[in-house]
Legacy VTK file of the C-alpha trace (Angstrom):
# vtk DataFile Version 3.0
C-alpha trace
ASCII
DATASET POLYDATA
POINTS 588 float
5.033 6.887 17.442
1.890 8.762 16.468
0.143 7.277 13.436
-2.795 8.149 11.197
-5.701 5.704 11.084
-8.934 5.440 9.139
-11.880 4.164 11.166
-14.984 2.903 9.370
-18.243 2.297 11.268
-21.357 0.750 9.721
-24.771 -0.315 10.959
-25.734 -3.813 9.796
-28.400 -6.529 10.106
-31.342 -4.294 9.223
-33.910 -7.108 9.279
-33.357 -7.586 13.005
-32.668 -3.995 14.030
-34.599 -1.717 11.642
-37.389 -3.699 9.990
-38.213 -5.968 12.931
-41.613 -4.295 13.439
-44.257 -2.718 11.226
-44.536 0.320 13.502
-43.361 3.361 11.551
-42.100 5.240 14.598
-39.907 2.275 15.530
-38.573 1.810 12.003
-37.972 5.537 11.687
-36.140 5.690 15.016
-33.769 2.917 13.974
-33.186 4.498 10.562
-32.468 7.927 12.027
-30.217 6.321 14.614
-28.173 4.786 11.805
-28.096 8.134 10.020
-26.607 9.669 13.163
-23.904 7.060 13.789
-21.317 9.717 13.031
-22.421 11.541 16.196
-21.223 8.651 18.340
-17.885 8.611 16.536
-17.291 12.356 16.746
-18.377 12.311 20.390
-15.690 9.697 20.993
-13.030 11.537 18.975
-13.870 15.274 18.932
-10.741 16.146 16.926
-11.181 13.478 14.234
-11.571 14.386 10.578
-14.774 13.125 8.968
-14.200 11.546 5.556
-17.874 10.811 4.901
-21.114 9.936 6.653
-24.079 8.278 4.983
-27.353 6.550 5.713
-25.834 3.881 7.964
-22.082 4.364 7.857
-19.289 6.817 8.395
-15.513 7.019 8.195
-13.117 9.280 10.064
-9.372 9.774 10.332
-7.854 9.770 13.815
-4.357 10.204 15.201
-3.277 7.448 17.580
-0.085 6.031 19.056
0.529 2.274 18.902
0.591 -0.711 16.582
-2.422 -1.721 14.469
-3.770 -4.355 16.845
-3.510 -2.047 19.860
-5.071 0.938 18.098
-7.890 -1.137 16.593
-8.797 -2.637 19.952
-8.689 0.730 21.712
-10.703 2.598 19.055
-13.350 -0.120 18.892
-13.650 -0.210 22.681
-14.026 3.567 22.981
-16.671 3.837 20.234
-18.584 0.843 21.582
-18.636 2.458 25.020
-20.628 5.345 23.523
-22.816 3.144 21.318
-23.765 0.785 24.152
-24.409 3.450 26.808
-28.065 3.195 27.814
-28.067 6.090 30.258
-29.049 8.805 27.757
-31.639 6.526 26.144
-33.227 5.741 29.509
-33.396 9.436 30.365
-35.396 9.969 27.193
-37.690 7.032 27.958
-38.244 8.363 31.481
-38.942 11.879 30.086
-35.996 13.267 32.041
-34.226 14.466 28.927
-34.427 14.551 25.136
-34.801 11.242 23.343
-31.341 9.960 22.440
-30.356 8.007 19.318
-31.071 4.306 19.982
-27.473 3.218 19.413
-27.662 0.360 21.982
-30.507 -1.174 19.949
-28.493 -1.243 16.709
-25.804 -3.606 15.460
-22.574 -2.029 14.267
-19.187 -3.118 12.959
-16.043 -1.071 13.562
-12.682 -1.498 11.859
-9.462 0.476 11.672
-6.869 0.664 8.872
-3.566 2.604 8.825
-3.200 5.352 6.209
0.167 6.671 5.097
-1.252 9.989 3.883
-4.579 11.619 3.045
-4.358 11.604 -0.742
-7.647 10.470 -2.280
-6.055 7.292 -3.703
-4.657 6.325 -0.305
-7.920 7.019 1.500
-9.917 5.106 -1.138
-7.656 2.063 -0.754
-7.951 2.201 3.040
-11.739 2.442 2.774
-11.872 -0.677 0.602
-9.871 -2.608 3.174
-11.959 -1.281 6.066
-15.202 -2.163 4.280
-13.975 -5.696 3.610
-13.092 -6.058 7.280
-16.544 -4.718 8.209
-18.156 -7.410 6.061
-16.047 -10.116 7.664
-16.735 -8.815 11.153
-20.475 -8.741 10.497
-20.449 -12.526 10.126
-18.397 -12.956 13.306
-20.699 -10.919 15.533
-24.177 -11.611 16.843
-26.888 -10.819 14.309
-29.033 -9.900 17.295
-27.622 -9.483 20.776
-28.526 -12.358 23.134
-31.768 -11.826 25.033
-31.307 -9.879 28.219
-32.274 -11.525 31.497
-34.296 -9.129 33.612
-36.895 -9.346 36.338
-38.647 -6.463 34.556
-39.576 -8.742 31.661
-43.200 -9.317 32.597
-44.414 -10.181 29.110
-43.269 -10.489 25.522
-42.590 -7.095 23.977
-45.337 -5.582 21.829
-44.776 -4.917 18.104
-41.903 -7.382 17.580
-43.095 -10.212 19.900
-39.598 -11.648 20.196
-37.864 -10.100 23.218
-38.974 -9.597 26.828
-41.078 -6.521 27.469
-39.022 -4.647 30.046
-40.252 -1.075 29.461
-43.844 0.010 30.156
-45.020 2.475 27.504
-48.524 3.961 27.152
-49.783 3.121 23.672
-52.947 4.100 21.793
-55.689 1.530 22.003
-55.001 -0.140 18.658
-51.203 -0.162 18.935
-49.047 -3.166 19.749
-50.982 -5.835 17.885
-49.142 -9.012 16.941
-47.499 -8.908 13.526
-49.099 -12.259 12.620
-52.881 -11.935 12.471
-55.020 -14.310 14.531
-57.314 -15.053 11.601
-60.486 -14.070 13.433
-61.400 -11.485 10.822
-61.122 -8.340 12.906
-57.324 -8.065 13.010
-57.202 -7.760 16.813
-55.732 -9.848 19.583
-57.671 -12.971 20.482
-58.423 -11.517 23.917
-60.121 -8.194 23.226
-59.656 -7.136 26.852
-55.923 -6.803 26.268
-56.559 -4.044 23.716
-56.952 -1.223 26.217
-55.309 2.136 26.601
-53.231 0.854 29.536
-49.426 0.838 29.195
-47.969 -2.058 27.255
-44.623 -3.722 27.562
-41.972 -3.126 24.942
-38.473 -4.500 24.764
-35.800 -1.937 25.543
-34.701 -1.983 21.888
-38.168 -1.252 20.490
-38.929 1.333 23.175
-35.658 3.163 22.461
-36.181 3.183 18.701
-39.838 4.154 18.946
-39.227 7.053 21.328
-36.476 8.443 19.125
-38.565 7.968 16.000
-41.477 9.891 17.502
-39.386 12.908 18.468
-36.608 13.078 15.871
-38.644 13.068 12.657
-39.502 16.764 12.584
-35.921 17.578 13.591
-34.688 15.495 10.666
-36.729 17.495 8.155
-35.841 20.798 9.814
-32.144 19.888 9.719
-32.159 18.645 6.133
-34.364 21.430 4.774
-32.828 24.190 6.852
-36.152 25.432 8.229
-39.677 24.462 9.231
-41.206 26.671 6.547
-42.706 23.851 4.504
-44.373 21.997 7.357
-45.108 25.223 9.316
-45.752 25.336 13.043
-48.396 25.276 15.749
-52.012 24.553 14.802
-51.375 24.548 11.062
-48.426 22.179 11.292
-48.471 19.109 9.081
-47.366 15.841 10.600
-46.977 12.394 9.091
-48.902 9.136 9.320
-48.027 6.934 12.289
-48.361 3.482 10.751
-48.336 1.631 7.464
-51.956 0.653 8.068
-52.952 4.324 8.311
-51.189 5.235 5.080
-53.943 4.124 2.620
-56.854 4.836 4.988
-59.291 7.307 3.411
-62.855 8.496 3.011
-63.645 6.911 -0.348
-66.674 9.145 -0.892
-64.447 12.184 -1.535
-64.159 13.308 -5.169
-60.431 12.678 -5.482
-60.792 9.155 -4.076
-64.160 7.690 -5.013
-62.984 6.493 -8.430
-60.023 4.665 -6.878
-60.181 0.951 -7.795
-60.741 -1.488 -4.940
-57.431 -3.158 -5.750
-55.572 0.048 -4.850
-57.388 1.072 -1.687
-55.573 -1.242 0.724
-52.146 -1.092 -0.905
-48.967 0.716 0.020
-45.786 1.126 -1.970
-42.169 0.978 -0.884
-39.801 2.855 -3.192
-36.112 1.988 -3.012
-33.461 3.887 -4.985
-29.834 2.757 -5.137
-27.141 4.758 -6.883
-25.491 3.163 -9.921
-21.743 2.980 -9.566
-21.548 5.639 -6.878
-18.624 3.777 -5.334
-16.558 3.965 -8.512
-17.369 7.651 -8.991
-16.522 8.285 -5.343
-13.073 6.778 -5.861
-12.393 8.797 -9.013
-13.559 12.101 -7.570
-12.339 11.495 -4.037
-14.389 10.405 -1.043
-14.538 13.810 0.633
-15.245 15.719 -2.581
-17.986 13.271 -3.562
-19.696 13.466 -0.169
-19.586 17.271 -0.139
-21.045 17.450 -3.656
-23.774 14.878 -2.972
-25.082 16.451 0.246
-26.674 19.571 -1.346
-28.155 17.450 -4.142
-29.822 15.194 -1.591
-31.173 18.180 0.332
-32.597 19.688 -2.848
-34.283 16.365 -3.604
-35.832 16.127 -0.145
-37.112 19.683 -0.458
-38.661 18.813 -3.830
-40.365 15.758 -2.338
-41.764 17.572 0.691
-42.788 20.534 -1.473
-44.750 18.166 -3.707
-46.550 16.554 -0.772
-47.186 19.780 1.125
-48.285 21.672 -1.987
-51.003 19.141 -2.695
-51.906 18.578 0.952
-52.645 22.298 1.271
-54.345 22.479 -2.115
-57.996 21.839 -2.890
-57.858 19.330 -5.722
-55.765 16.377 -4.568
-55.397 16.990 -0.835
-57.156 13.724 0.060
-54.574 11.770 -1.923
-51.674 13.263 0.027
-53.110 13.988 3.470
-54.965 12.047 6.135
-56.919 13.626 8.973
-57.319 11.626 12.169
-59.007 12.042 15.533
-58.948 15.333 17.374
-56.274 15.771 20.002
-56.255 18.750 22.384
-59.119 20.257 20.411
-57.502 19.987 16.945
-57.623 17.513 14.126
-54.314 15.784 13.515
-53.210 16.086 9.875
-50.543 13.800 8.499
-48.813 13.455 5.143
-49.045 10.014 3.580
-45.270 9.638 3.412
-42.471 8.018 5.356
-38.760 8.442 4.702
-37.363 5.102 5.855
-33.756 5.559 4.743
-31.873 8.673 3.758
-28.342 9.624 2.804
-25.468 7.860 1.134
-26.184 5.815 -1.977
-29.608 4.537 -0.903
-33.047 6.057 -0.393
-36.173 4.327 0.884
-39.720 5.687 1.092
-43.200 4.379 1.891
-46.451 5.879 0.581
-49.923 4.869 -0.640
-49.830 2.769 -3.793
-51.699 5.428 -5.776
-48.781 7.857 -5.419
-45.962 5.478 -6.323
-45.757 5.958 -10.095
-46.024 9.765 -10.162
-43.570 9.819 -7.255
-40.876 7.866 -9.102
-41.486 9.929 -12.249
-40.907 13.030 -10.152
-37.908 11.431 -8.450
-36.295 10.941 -11.831
-37.218 14.464 -12.955
-35.564 15.896 -9.846
-32.343 13.879 -10.265
-31.822 13.403 -14.004
-29.360 16.312 -14.297
-27.244 15.278 -11.324
-23.510 15.105 -11.988
-20.426 15.020 -9.792
-16.987 15.550 -11.257
-18.391 15.238 -14.771
-19.996 11.865 -14.007
-23.757 11.456 -14.399
-25.488 10.065 -11.310
-28.143 7.468 -12.133
-30.185 5.142 -9.953
-31.846 1.752 -9.995
-35.315 2.207 -8.509
-37.360 -0.724 -7.259
-41.040 -0.289 -6.351
-42.983 -2.918 -4.424
-46.761 -2.556 -4.129
-48.584 -4.825 -1.685
-51.203 -5.001 1.066
-50.586 -2.580 3.924
-50.294 -5.439 6.430
-47.276 -6.907 4.655
-44.222 -6.777 6.964
-42.008 -3.857 6.028
-38.932 -6.095 5.858
-40.592 -8.085 3.041
-41.555 -4.981 1.106
-38.072 -3.557 1.492
-36.333 -6.777 0.492
-38.464 -7.156 -2.638
-37.790 -3.548 -3.678
-34.068 -4.199 -3.126
-34.265 -7.321 -5.297
-35.997 -5.410 -8.087
-33.325 -2.697 -8.101
-30.520 -5.249 -7.866
-32.039 -7.167 -10.778
-31.818 -4.094 -13.003
-28.191 -3.601 -11.993
-27.408 -7.257 -12.720
-28.993 -6.799 -16.159
-26.257 -4.282 -17.018
-28.477 -1.201 -16.796
-26.168 0.886 -14.612
-25.704 3.597 -17.223
-29.239 4.985 -16.814
-31.962 5.449 -14.245
-34.441 2.580 -14.348
-37.717 1.891 -12.556
-38.970 -1.646 -11.925
-42.428 -2.122 -10.413
-43.756 -5.336 -8.866
-47.382 -5.563 -7.735
-48.573 -8.243 -5.301
-52.332 -8.532 -5.148
-52.367 -11.266 -2.490
-51.790 -10.756 1.237
-48.648 -12.894 1.174
-45.850 -11.707 -1.124
-42.881 -14.084 -1.370
-40.749 -14.273 1.759
-37.982 -16.632 0.740
-34.766 -16.545 -1.195
-35.329 -15.955 -4.903
-38.975 -15.279 -4.084
-39.268 -12.340 -6.462
-38.295 -14.433 -9.465
-40.741 -17.171 -8.468
-43.508 -14.574 -8.137
-42.657 -13.241 -11.584
-42.849 -16.810 -12.883
-46.455 -17.007 -11.680
-47.381 -13.660 -13.195
-45.475 -13.653 -16.460
-44.989 -17.358 -17.049
-42.760 -20.136 -15.790
-40.440 -22.303 -17.866
-42.068 -24.650 -20.359
-42.979 -27.754 -18.293
-42.308 -30.044 -21.259
-38.695 -28.927 -21.593
-37.959 -27.121 -18.333
-36.464 -24.289 -20.359
-37.572 -20.671 -20.214
-37.898 -18.392 -23.203
-35.801 -15.869 -21.296
-33.629 -16.117 -18.205
-34.220 -14.272 -14.946
-31.602 -11.625 -15.735
-33.037 -10.962 -19.179
-36.545 -10.782 -17.714
-35.325 -8.215 -15.166
-33.934 -6.236 -18.092
-37.251 -6.382 -19.949
-39.310 -5.368 -16.906
-37.153 -2.317 -16.151
-38.500 0.983 -17.461
-36.132 3.853 -18.352
-36.760 6.885 -16.166
-36.564 9.277 -19.126
-39.709 7.824 -20.730
-41.783 7.028 -17.663
-43.598 10.356 -17.409
-44.797 10.235 -21.023
-46.142 6.704 -20.507
-48.021 7.688 -17.341
-49.558 10.683 -19.119
-50.615 8.585 -22.120
-52.117 5.728 -20.136
-53.759 8.157 -17.723
-55.442 9.896 -20.639
-56.588 6.529 -21.967
-58.160 5.728 -18.591
-60.271 8.881 -18.792
-62.099 7.583 -21.857
-65.228 5.500 -21.524
-65.355 1.870 -22.629
-66.667 2.691 -26.115
-64.055 5.327 -26.923
-60.961 3.733 -25.456
-58.572 2.217 -27.969
-58.401 -1.080 -26.098
-60.832 -1.959 -23.279
-59.358 -3.891 -20.362
-61.687 -6.779 -21.086
-59.942 -7.214 -24.438
-56.511 -7.002 -22.796
-57.383 -9.892 -20.502
-58.956 -11.838 -23.359
-55.720 -11.520 -25.334
-53.671 -12.677 -22.339
-55.959 -15.683 -21.853
-55.436 -16.570 -25.488
-51.676 -16.348 -24.996
-51.698 -18.512 -21.866
-53.734 -21.115 -23.714
-50.818 -21.448 -26.132
-47.832 -21.247 -23.777
-47.023 -20.882 -20.063
-44.522 -18.095 -20.751
-45.769 -14.665 -21.832
-42.288 -13.699 -22.991
-41.992 -16.218 -25.810
-42.922 -16.036 -29.499
-46.073 -18.142 -29.114
-47.500 -15.678 -26.598
-46.642 -12.728 -28.839
-48.361 -14.371 -31.811
-51.480 -15.181 -29.783
-51.745 -11.628 -28.432
-51.214 -10.173 -31.896
-53.933 -12.392 -33.392
-56.392 -11.544 -30.615
-55.840 -7.792 -30.854
-55.854 -7.767 -34.657
-59.144 -9.668 -34.598
-60.662 -7.214 -32.132
-59.438 -4.201 -34.141
-60.870 -5.599 -37.371
-64.205 -6.422 -35.735
-64.518 -2.914 -34.297
-63.267 -1.160 -37.434
-60.265 0.257 -35.562
-57.498 -0.726 -37.969
-54.936 -3.125 -36.536
-52.738 -3.897 -33.544
-50.867 -0.594 -33.538
-54.148 1.310 -33.546
-55.683 -0.427 -30.525
-52.395 -0.895 -28.647
-50.236 2.044 -29.781
-46.645 2.476 -28.661
-47.534 5.430 -26.428
-49.703 3.153 -24.246
-46.953 0.590 -23.775
-44.551 0.739 -20.826
-41.173 2.125 -21.925
-38.363 -0.392 -22.155
-34.599 -0.490 -22.535
-34.793 -3.363 -25.031
-37.455 -4.765 -27.344
-40.034 -6.260 -25.004
-42.085 -9.273 -26.211
-45.692 -8.336 -26.947
-47.180 -10.755 -24.400
-44.997 -9.390 -21.630
-45.801 -5.844 -22.744
-49.545 -6.372 -22.409
-49.192 -8.178 -19.069
-47.187 -5.271 -17.680
-49.854 -2.781 -18.781
-52.564 -4.739 -16.963
-50.382 -4.880 -13.852
-49.798 -1.110 -13.777
-53.235 0.022 -14.992
-54.922 0.518 -11.606
-51.935 2.405 -10.199
-51.964 5.203 -12.754
-54.242 8.052 -11.771
-56.742 9.095 -14.466
-55.215 11.996 -16.317
-51.701 10.643 -15.852
-49.470 13.268 -14.301
-52.471 15.438 -13.558
-50.779 14.762 -10.237
-47.718 16.727 -11.341
-44.068 15.893 -10.689
-42.062 17.336 -7.844
-42.027 20.926 -8.979
-45.119 22.021 -7.066
-44.756 25.089 -4.855
-47.161 27.089 -2.739
-50.774 26.544 -3.760
-49.969 24.788 -7.009
-51.838 21.745 -5.787
-55.131 23.228 -6.909
-53.874 24.402 -10.257
-54.045 22.439 -13.487
LINES 1 589
588 0 1 2 3 4 5 6 7 8 9 10 11 12 13 14 15 16 17 18 19 20 21 22 23 24 25 26 27 28 29 30 31 32 33 34 35 36 37 38 39 40 41 42 43 44 45 46 47 48 49 50 51 52 53 54 55 56 57 58 59 60 61 62 63 64 65 66 67 68 69 70 71 72 73 74 75 76 77 78 79 80 81 82 83 84 85 86 87 88 89 90 91 92 93 94 95 96 97 98 99 100 101 102 103 104 105 106 107 108 109 110 111 112 113 114 115 116 117 118 119 120 121 122 123 124 125 126 127 128 129 130 131 132 133 134 135 136 137 138 139 140 141 142 143 144 145 146 147 148 149 150 151 152 153 154 155 156 157 158 159 160 161 162 163 164 165 166 167 168 169 170 171 172 173 174 175 176 177 178 179 180 181 182 183 184 185 186 187 188 189 190 191 192 193 194 195 196 197 198 199 200 201 202 203 204 205 206 207 208 209 210 211 212 213 214 215 216 217 218 219 220 221 222 223 224 225 226 227 228 229 230 231 232 233 234 235 236 237 238 239 240 241 242 243 244 245 246 247 248 249 250 251 252 253 254 255 256 257 258 259 260 261 262 263 264 265 266 267 268 269 270 271 272 273 274 275 276 277 278 279 280 281 282 283 284 285 286 287 288 289 290 291 292 293 294 295 296 297 298 299 300 301 302 303 304 305 306 307 308 309 310 311 312 313 314 315 316 317 318 319 320 321 322 323 324 325 326 327 328 329 330 331 332 333 334 335 336 337 338 339 340 341 342 343 344 345 346 347 348 349 350 351 352 353 354 355 356 357 358 359 360 361 362 363 364 365 366 367 368 369 370 371 372 373 374 375 376 377 378 379 380 381 382 383 384 385 386 387 388 389 390 391 392 393 394 395 396 397 398 399 400 401 402 403 404 405 406 407 408 409 410 411 412 413 414 415 416 417 418 419 420 421 422 423 424 425 426 427 428 429 430 431 432 433 434 435 436 437 438 439 440 441 442 443 444 445 446 447 448 449 450 451 452 453 454 455 456 457 458 459 460 461 462 463 464 465 466 467 468 469 470 471 472 473 474 475 476 477 478 479 480 481 482 483 484 485 486 487 488 489 490 491 492 493 494 495 496 497 498 499 500 501 502 503 504 505 506 507 508 509 510 511 512 513 514 515 516 517 518 519 520 521 522 523 524 525 526 527 528 529 530 531 532 533 534 535 536 537 538 539 540 541 542 543 544 545 546 547 548 549 550 551 552 553 554 555 556 557 558 559 560 561 562 563 564 565 566 567 568 569 570 571 572 573 574 575 576 577 578 579 580 581 582 583 584 585 586 587
């Protein structure tokens, strides 16, 4: 008897399949492959009905004859046959055809659930069951497929340095370095002779992802934006940076860049946005209706982002902040935007950019999404921003941004858009479980060693560090204006900020407790009185304090200002939000 079945497919194990290298083309290829998982499913079942497709998952309804076990086994086998087929991928690698999505290099879970009808309540219930089965199956499958045995494996694969290099790929001279530096000071391989322009060996997985990432990026933007108008074509076409290391590279003698603090020049930012309660809204509105309503909103957001970057890249005032020019190729200079879209679609978004663009970017991200609603429900997001050295592995940056966003959600802030920023000045951000909280202990104070108790718990601290999106732009403008003043005219010089924090740390190890607040207040009151500037609220006014969702202790407030100071461009949102069009980059 013919039955109706819901099939849910999801890509999993991102650390080993997406963020296993720091090469942007490889990461991008894996991410776009996940975005296109629905293609494999619809290729398998051309007559299926798509319920939704997102950044790394999709669900369809198919008609099949048989019992649940038989149908599940058959559906999984047929989809896996498409996902594991290397023929199309090899044709792309051999330049005999277009680059194909690197499905064989990804890890997926596939589950099937019967559905009695297609009412939204029935479909939602089936999706919950299918997702639970996906989670269970993820832990019963290989995290990474066993290493292939091949006589072609002449060397360890470049970029990841974990699987045999079975595919010879010509790489630029400086590509394919080990992810762990040798410590010799020049960031190259120990044997300099190996850094030549000759072909290097990549594993099949990395080669497949990298080839797709190099060719599918422009198609992604053209598909999402509906045209190439923003990036244009031919000699005037704008590309994108090719690596995380290139992203902050610049000529620091240029006017827009020469005032950039040293602490910012080698930093990149990863921005992660996760929808608050999208799953619950999806169930209330209906999966199909929600997906159809969200798609045009996402496209409008992407257009706003690219418009912002392109507008400034083609302008005269801030072009150096948004655009990098590299060596000539075929007689022209290559021009790339300092942006990478690492994850797109569904509930989650992930971007990489230079650290100096992160704060205006998230302010613009909120401005572009604050009026979003579906079915009468406001759509809000938890945004985590991680700023660190450009050599930090992308998986670390991504995980820390995830943790920051998840911390805001755990602090019961799902009813608004929040932004949480963590800055790591060292080369080695935490790379262990609960590492973000331990890093925050070092920056903002650990528990009192005499009692072992903290003034605030980790969840409450996450709540206090989160900034409401509605107030972020005003704060950036205010602090940016303050940065334009010289040392004599500024309300509170940075030297006095650090002096107040030293006074607080002399009293207590935790900047969030009452002792720290009292010490900071005394130090700033003393400075204000000595300089004839009134009192605390005159030298450290509310407008110069990071916005908060709850009353933030004074010590923590001042510490957060010092952390964000270098990453706010003088003049605040003189780099405007994502409403720039045409030549607006050289306005203002």
